[in-house]
C-alpha positions in Angstrom: -9.1 33.3 -9.0 -8.8 31.4 -5.6 -5.6 29.6 -4.7 -5.9 26.9 -2.0 -3.0 24.9 -0.6 -3.4 21.3 0.6 -1.1 18.2 0.6 -0.2 16.7 -2.8 -0.4 13.0 -2.7 0.1 12.2 -6.3 1.9 14.5 -8.8 0.8 15.8 -12.2 -1.3 18.7 -13.5 -5.0 18.5 -14.3 -7.1 21.2 -15.8 -10.9 20.7 -16.1 -14.4 21.3 -15.0 -15.5 20.7 -11.4 -17.6 17.7 -10.4 -18.6 18.0 -6.8 -19.0 14.6 -5.2 -22.6 13.9 -3.9 -22.6 11.0 -1.5 -26.3 10.9 -1.5 -26.4 10.4 2.3 -29.7 9.3 3.6 -30.9 11.1 6.8 -31.9 8.5 9.5 -34.6 9.1 12.0 -35.6 6.9 14.9 -38.7 4.9 13.7 -40.8 2.5 15.6 -41.7 -0.9 13.9 -44.5 -3.3 14.7 -42.9 -6.5 13.2 -39.5 -7.0 14.6 -38.9 -10.3 12.7 -39.7 -8.7 9.4 -37.3 -5.8 10.2 -34.5 -8.4 10.9 -35.2 -10.0 7.5 -35.0 -6.6 5.8 -31.6 -6.2 7.4 -30.4 -9.6 6.3 -31.5 -8.8 2.7 -29.7 -5.4 2.8 -26.6 -7.1 4.1 -26.6 -9.7 1.3 -26.9 -7.0 -1.2 -24.0 -5.1 0.3 -21.8 -8.2 0.1 -22.7 -8.6 -3.5 -21.8 -5.0 -4.1 -18.4 -5.4 -2.4 -17.7 -8.4 -4.6 -18.2 -6.2 -7.7 -16.1 -3.4 -6.3 -13.4 -5.9 -5.5 -13.3 -7.2 -9.0 -13.1 -3.8 -10.4 -10.3 -2.8 -8.0 -8.3 -5.9 -9.0 -8.1 -4.6 -12.5 -7.5 -0.9 -11.7 -5.3 -0.9 -8.6 -4.0 -4.5 -8.2 -4.5 -7.2 -5.6 -2.8 -5.6 -2.7 -4.9 -2.4 -2.8 -8.2 -4.3 -3.6 -7.8 -6.1 -0.2 -9.5 -3.2 1.6 -12.7 -4.4 0.0 -12.2 -7.9 1.4 -11.7 -6.3 4.8 -15.0 -4.5 4.4 -16.7 -7.8 3.7 -15.1 -9.3 6.9 -16.3 -6.3 8.9 -19.8 -6.7 7.5 -19.7 -10.3 8.9 -18.3 -9.3 12.2 -20.3 -10.9 15.1 -20.0 -7.9 17.3 -21.2 -5.5 14.7 -24.2 -7.7 13.6 -25.2 -8.6 17.1 -25.4 -4.9 18.0 -27.7 -4.2 15.1 -29.9 -7.1 15.8 -30.0 -6.3 19.6 -31.1 -2.7 18.9 -33.9 -3.8 16.5 -35.1 -6.4 19.0 -34.9 -4.5 22.3 -36.0 -1.1 21.0 -38.4 -2.2 18.1 -36.8 0.3 15.7 -36.1 0.4 12.0 -33.0 -1.3 10.6 -31.7 2.0 9.2 -31.7 3.4 12.8 -30.1 0.4 14.2 -27.4 0.4 11.6 -26.7 4.1 12.0 -26.4 3.9 15.7 -24.1 0.8 15.6 -22.1 2.5 12.9 -21.6 5.6 14.9 -20.7 3.6 18.1 -18.2 1.4 16.4 -16.6 4.3 14.4 -16.1 6.3 17.6 -14.7 3.2 19.4 -12.1 2.6 16.6 -11.3 6.3 16.4 -10.6 6.4 20.2 -8.2 3.5 20.1 -4.4 4.2 20.6 -3.5 2.2 17.5 -3.2 3.7 14.0 -4.5 0.5 12.2 -7.5 0.4 14.4 -8.1 4.2 13.8 -8.2 3.6 10.1 -11.0 1.1 10.6 -13.2 4.0 11.9 -13.6 5.2 8.3 -14.2 1.6 7.0 -17.0 1.0 9.4 -18.7 4.2 8.4 -18.4 3.2 4.8 -20.0 -0.2 5.3 -22.7 1.3 7.5 -23.6 3.9 4.9 -23.8 1.2 2.2 -26.2 -0.8 4.4 -28.5 2.2 5.1 -28.7 3.1 1.4 -29.7 -0.5 0.5 -32.3 -0.4 3.3 -33.6 3.0 2.1 -33.5 1.8 -1.6 -31.5 4.9 -2.4 -28.8 5.1 -5.1 -25.2 5.1 -4.0 -24.9 8.8 -4.7 -21.6 9.8 -6.2 -20.5 12.1 -9.0 -22.6 12.4 -12.1 -19.6 12.6 -14.5 -20.6 12.5 -18.2 -17.3 14.1 -19.3 -13.9 14.3 -17.9 -13.8 16.3 -14.8 -12.1 17.0 -11.5 -13.8 15.4 -8.5 -14.1 17.5 -5.4 -15.3 16.1 -2.2 -15.1 16.4 1.6 -13.4 13.0 1.6 -13.6 9.8 -0.4 -14.1 6.3 1.0 -12.0 3.6 -0.8 -15.1 2.1 -2.4 -16.2 5.5 -3.7 -12.8 6.1 -5.3 -12.7 2.8 -7.0 -16.4 3.0 -8.1 -15.8 6.2 -10.1 -15.2 5.8 -13.9 -11.4 6.4 -14.0 -11.6 7.4 -17.7 -13.6 10.4 -16.7 -11.7 11.4 -13.6 -8.9 14.0 -14.2 -8.0 14.5 -10.6 -9.2 14.2 -6.9 -9.5 17.1 -4.5 -10.7 16.5 -0.9 -11.1 18.8 2.0 -9.9 16.2 4.5 -7.9 13.0 4.5 -4.3 12.0 5.3 -1.4 11.0 3.0 -1.6 7.5 4.4 -5.3 7.1 3.8 -6.6 4.3 1.6 -7.9 6.9 -0.9 -4.5 8.6 -1.1 -2.8 5.2 -1.8 -5.4 4.4 -4.4 -4.9 7.7 -6.1 -1.2 7.1 -6.4 -1.8 3.5 -7.7 -4.3 4.8 -10.3 -1.7 7.6 -11.1 -4.3 10.4 -10.9 -3.2 13.8 -9.6 -4.6 14.4 -6.1 -4.5 17.0 -3.4 -6.0 16.4 0.0 -6.5 18.4 3.2 -7.6 21.6 1.4 -10.2 22.5 4.1 -13.8 23.3 4.0 -13.3 26.6 2.1 -12.6 24.5 -0.9 -16.1 22.9 -0.8 -17.7 26.4 -0.8 -15.3 27.9 -3.3 -16.0 25.2 -6.0 -19.8 25.5 -5.8 -20.1 27.9 -8.8 -16.7 27.4 -10.2 -16.4 26.8 -13.9 -12.7 25.6 -14.1 -10.2 24.3 -11.7 -6.5 23.5 -11.9 -4.9 20.8 -9.7 -1.1 20.8 -9.2 -0.6 17.4 -7.5 3.1 17.9 -7.0 3.0 21.2 -5.4 -0.3 20.4 -3.4 -2.1 23.5 -4.8 -5.5 24.0 -6.5 -6.5 27.1 -8.5 -10.3 27.8 -8.7 -11.5 29.8 -11.6 -7.8 30.7 -12.6 -6.8 33.7 -14.7 -5.4 33.4 -18.1 -1.8 33.8 -17.0 -2.1 30.8 -14.6 -4.0 28.6 -17.1 -1.1 29.3 -19.6 1.6 28.5 -17.0 -0.1 25.3 -15.9 -0.6 24.1 -19.5 3.0 24.7 -20.1 3.8 22.5 -17.1 1.3 19.9 -18.2 2.9 19.8 -21.8 6.4 19.5 -20.2 5.2 16.6 -18.1 3.8 14.8 -21.2 7.1 15.3 -23.1 9.0 14.1 -20.1 7.0 10.9 -20.0 7.6 10.4 -23.8 11.4 10.9 -23.2 11.3 8.4 -20.4 9.7 5.8 -22.6 12.7 6.1 -24.9 14.9 4.9 -21.9 13.5 1.5 -22.1 16.2 -1.0 -22.9 18.9 1.4 -21.7 21.4 0.7 -19.0 21.2 2.1 -15.5 24.7 3.7 -15.6 26.0 7.1 -14.6 28.1 9.4 -16.8 31.2 8.2 -15.0 30.3 4.5 -15.6 28.9 3.6 -12.2 26.2 0.9 -12.6 23.2 0.3 -10.3 20.4 -2.3 -10.6 16.9 -0.8 -10.7 14.2 -3.3 -9.7 10.5 -3.1 -8.8 8.4 -3.6 -5.6 5.2 -5.5 -6.2 2.3 -6.6 -3.9 0.8 -9.3 -5.9 1.1 -11.5 -9.1 -1.1 -9.0 -10.9 1.6 -6.3 -10.8 4.1 -8.3 -12.9 2.8 -6.8 -16.1 3.7 -3.3 -14.9 7.2 -4.5 -13.9 7.8 -5.8 -17.4 6.0 -2.8 -19.1 8.3 -0.3 -17.2 11.5 -2.3 -18.0 12.6 -3.1 -14.5 15.6 -5.3 -14.2 14.0 -7.6 -11.7 11.7 -7.6 -8.6 13.5 -6.3 -5.5 10.6 -6.9 -3.1 7.7 -9.2 -3.6 5.4 -8.9 -0.7 4.3 -12.5 0.0 1.8 -11.6 2.6 -0.8 -11.0 0.0 -1.4 -14.7 -0.1 -2.3 -14.7 3.6 -4.4 -11.4 3.3 -6.6 -12.8 0.6 -7.1 -16.2 2.2 -9.6 -17.2 4.9 -7.1 -19.7 6.3 -3.4 -20.5 6.1 -2.5 -20.8 2.4 -1.1 -24.3 1.7 2.4 -25.2 0.5 0.8 -26.0 -3.0 -1.0 -22.7 -3.3 2.1 -20.8 -2.3 4.3 -22.9 -4.6 2.0 -22.1 -7.6 2.2 -18.3 -7.0 5.9 -18.2 -6.5 6.5 -20.4 -9.6 4.3 -18.1 -11.7 6.3 -15.0 -10.7 9.7 -16.7 -11.4 8.5 -18.0 -14.7 7.0 -14.7 -15.8 10.3 -12.8 -15.0 12.2 -15.2 -17.3 15.5 -15.5 -15.4 15.4 -11.9 -13.9 16.1 -11.8 -10.2 13.1 -12.1 -8.0 13.5 -11.4 -4.3 10.5 -12.7 -2.2 10.1 -11.3 1.3 8.9 -14.0 3.7 5.7 -13.5 5.7 5.4 -9.9 7.1 2.1 -10.0 9.0 1.4 -8.0 12.2 1.4 -4.3 13.0 -0.9 -2.7 10.4 -1.4 -5.9 8.5 -3.7 -8.0 10.5 -5.1 -11.5 9.6 -7.9 -12.8 11.7 -7.0 -16.5 11.5 -3.5 -15.9 13.0 -5.1 -14.9 16.3 -2.5 -12.2 17.0 -4.7 -10.4 19.6 -4.6 -6.8 20.7 -1.2 -5.3 21.3 -0.5 -1.8 22.9 2.4 -1.2 20.5 1.8 -3.6 17.5 4.6 -2.0 15.4 7.0 -3.0 18.1 5.3 -6.3 18.9 4.6 -9.8 17.5 5.2 -9.4 13.8 7.1 -10.6 10.8 10.1 -12.9 11.6 9.0 -13.1 15.3 5.8 -14.9 14.2 7.9 -17.2 11.9 10.4 -18.2 14.5 7.9 -18.8 17.2 5.5 -20.7 14.8 8.0 -22.6 12.7 5.4 -24.9 11.2 4.0 -21.8 9.4 7.4 -20.7 8.3 8.5 -24.1 7.0 5.4 -24.3 4.7 6.4 -21.0 3.1 10.1 -22.0 2.9 9.3 -25.4 1.2 7.1 -23.6 -1.3 9.8 -21.1 -2.0 12.5 -23.6 -2.3 10.3 -25.8 -4.7 9.6 -22.7 -6.9 13.3 -21.8 -7.1 13.8 -24.5 -9.7 11.9 -22.3 -12.2 13.8 -19.0 -12.0 16.3 -16.7 -10.2 15.1 -16.5 -6.7 16.3 -14.5 -3.7 14.7 -14.8 -0.3 14.8 -12.1 2.4 13.7 -12.1 5.9 12.1 -8.9 7.6 12.4 -7.3 11.0 15.8 -8.7 12.0 17.4 -7.4 15.2 20.0 -10.0 16.2 22.5 -12.6 15.1 20.6 -15.3 17.0 17.5 -14.7 14.8 19.6 -15.2 11.7 21.2 -18.4 13.2 17.7 -19.8 13.9 16.5 -18.9 10.3 19.5 -20.7 8.7 18.9 -23.8 10.9 15.2 -23.9 9.8 16.3 -23.4 6.1 18.8 -26.3 6.5 16.0 -28.5 7.8 13.7 -27.6 4.9 16.5 -28.3 2.3 17.3 -31.7 4.0 13.6 -32.6 3.9 13.3 -31.8 0.2 16.4 -33.6 -0.7 15.3 -36.6 1.2 12.0 -36.6 -0.8 13.8 -36.1 -4.1 12.2 -32.7 -4.7 14.2 -30.4 -6.9 15.3 -26.9 -5.8 18.0 -24.5 -6.9 21.4 -24.5 -5.2 22.0 -20.8 -6.1 19.3 -19.1 -4.0 20.5 -15.9 -2.4 19.4 -15.4 1.3 19.2 -11.9 2.7 17.9 -9.8 5.5 16.1 -6.5 5.7 17.8 -3.6 7.4 14.8 -1.9 8.9 15.6 -1.7 12.5 18.4 0.5 14.0 19.7 -2.6 15.7 20.2 -4.4 12.4 22.1 -1.4 10.9 24.3 -1.0 13.9 25.4 -4.6 14.1 25.5 -5.1 10.3 29.2 -6.0 10.4 28.1 -9.0 12.5 25.2 -9.9 10.3 26.8 -9.4 6.8 29.1 -12.6 7.0 25.8 -14.7 7.6 23.9 -13.7 4.4 24.3 -12.9 0.7 22.7 -9.4 0.7 21.0 -6.6 2.7 17.9 -4.8 1.6 17.1 -1.6 3.4 13.4 -1.0 4.4 13.5 2.7 4.8 9.8 3.1 5.9 10.3 1.1 9.0 13.9 2.2 9.5 12.7 5.8 9.6 9.9 4.9 11.9 12.0 3.1 14.4 14.9 5.5 14.4 12.8 8.6 14.8 10.2 7.0 17.1 7.5 8.2 14.6 4.5 6.0 13.9 4.3 6.1 10.1 0.5 5.5 10.2 -0.2 8.5 12.3 -0.9 11.5 10.1 -0.7 13.9 13.1 3.1 13.6 13.2 3.8 13.7 9.4 5.8 16.9 10.0 8.1 15.1 12.5 8.7 12.0 10.2 11.8 13.4 8.4 12.7 10.7 5.9 15.9 12.7 5.1 16.9 12.8 8.7 20.7 12.4 9.0 20.4 9.6 11.5 18.5 7.5 9.0 21.0 8.2 6.2 24.0 7.5 8.4 22.5 4.1 9.4 22.0 3.2 5.7 25.6 4.3 4.9 26.9 2.2 7.9 25.1 -1.0 6.6 26.4 -0.2 3.1 30.0 -0.1 4.4 29.7 -3.3 6.4 28.0 -5.1 3.5 30.9 -4.3 1.0 33.5 -5.0 3.7 32.1 -8.5 3.8 31.7 -9.0 0.1 27.9 -8.8 -0.1 25.6 -6.4 -2.0 23.1 -4.0 -0.5 19.8 -2.6 -1.9 17.1 -0.2 -0.8 13.4 -1.3 -1.3 11.7 1.3 0.9 10.0 4.5 -0.5 13.3 6.5 -0.2 14.7 4.4 -3.2 12.4 6.4 -5.5 13.4 9.8 -4.0 15.6 11.2 -6.8 17.0 14.0 -4.5 18.9 11.2 -2.6 20.0 9.0 -5.6 23.5 10.6 -5.8 24.0 10.2 -2.1 22.9 6.6 -2.2 25.2 5.8 -5.1 28.1 7.5 -3.3 27.4 5.2 -0.4 27.8 2.3 -2.7 24.2 1.1 -2.9 24.0 -1.6 -5.5 20.3 -1.8 -6.1 17.3 0.5 -5.8 13.8 -1.1 -5.8 10.8 1.1 -6.6 7.2 0.9 -7.6 7.0 0.0 -11.4 5.9 3.6 -12.4 9.1 5.0 -10.9 11.6 2.8 -12.8 12.2 5.0 -15.8 12.3 8.3 -13.9 14.9 6.9 -11.6 16.9 5.5 -14.6 16.8 9.0 -16.1 18.2 10.4 -12.9 21.0 7.8 -12.7 22.1 8.4 -16.4 22.5 12.1 -15.7 24.7 11.7 -12.6 28.4 12.2 -12.6 30.1 10.8 -9.5 33.6 12.0 -10.3 
């Protein structure tokens, strides 16, 4: 038996046969061509085929991983149409009279190295994306199959790494788990594995690739981040027991549907869900969440080629509110910038994008964009129980400006006899240390706080959450972060407003008791964590 440790990115136990992922890479050699124009037409045909393939992958991803995660394939299409990328390929074909395969390979390598060298986590991630689209083009030009894993029965996929398109293209019904030699916990593949709820261990190293070559059986412990290759009988028995315990636990959690989120001593807390698109509403209802604590409205902007109109936004918000049938829906206003870039915003390159022009800063400096969204939100409020929250707040003056624009929008709608609700709750996100520290000044201005722990941790610890090199320094349980949350909770309650947490820490059950003792009123988590969190709450005694 060989035991190898990596990083678990999605929990659960998987036991099964090995299926080593074969990418089917095509080796490209420099080849001279006589007819340059013919070669350029070959490239255009391969590009058109790649676009069609990405459309199909996008549709598959929509069903399996939802709108927010499927957006990566829209980004791939945009990169495929990038002028600089295409000009480089055409230029190499014309000036060097070489094959399209070679021109794409050179351009892909050059762009990948350029992105990897940038001092920006978002642009670093584009390095893997440009390799993915370049490989797709080369395979189309060479008329090779896409490679992949020939899985005729359920198996555990082992690979050096997996591109997002490769992950989604696999037949999920036959994938028991993922194991990769490389990758980071913030990679697209890790995110997709968590969304698809498939056990996954990454960063196992090259020894794993050699060890699984002739292996008959492999066990993946996604929670512990460990794999067992050709395990002995004792290990198989232990892991089957854990697997059965997990299955029984899921059955027990299903029995919690319809039950209250109340501790043994009678303390109640709301458990809501975070969603990234309208397609996630089904998961919210299936998992019996009490409402939506974070609806990321930027998906409307990410999936559009131009600014979404007021009518387009209104229809989306109305549908969410109607579907939730009176349950609270908190929609976060536009949070573009940093790692979420949209070309038509023209935000430009920034040395420190996470500290730059993003979220509410865009809305307050471009109020015409902000007003369109606010009008759509207020119009939709007539169809359900709406709350609106504003991200990246750092000062009282920002909230004053927001409220002034809100009043202008309400006055316009009233003047036009357009119906909207008078009971909309307006809140702000506590995701900067500044907001937490002056939360006593901010609380009288709003109806609620919602703590975004991902950014609060990043800004408090000076740790870029997109940079896998400093994962060990990004301590989400750091006392400084917890004290800032506690301070915001105290100031919220002292001023008669409620406070929730919508960041990833909300699902961390090792902190649930501490959060409830702080007085946190609401925890908003991904739909799949609702019942587990409810179980934790119902077994706590705060006396």
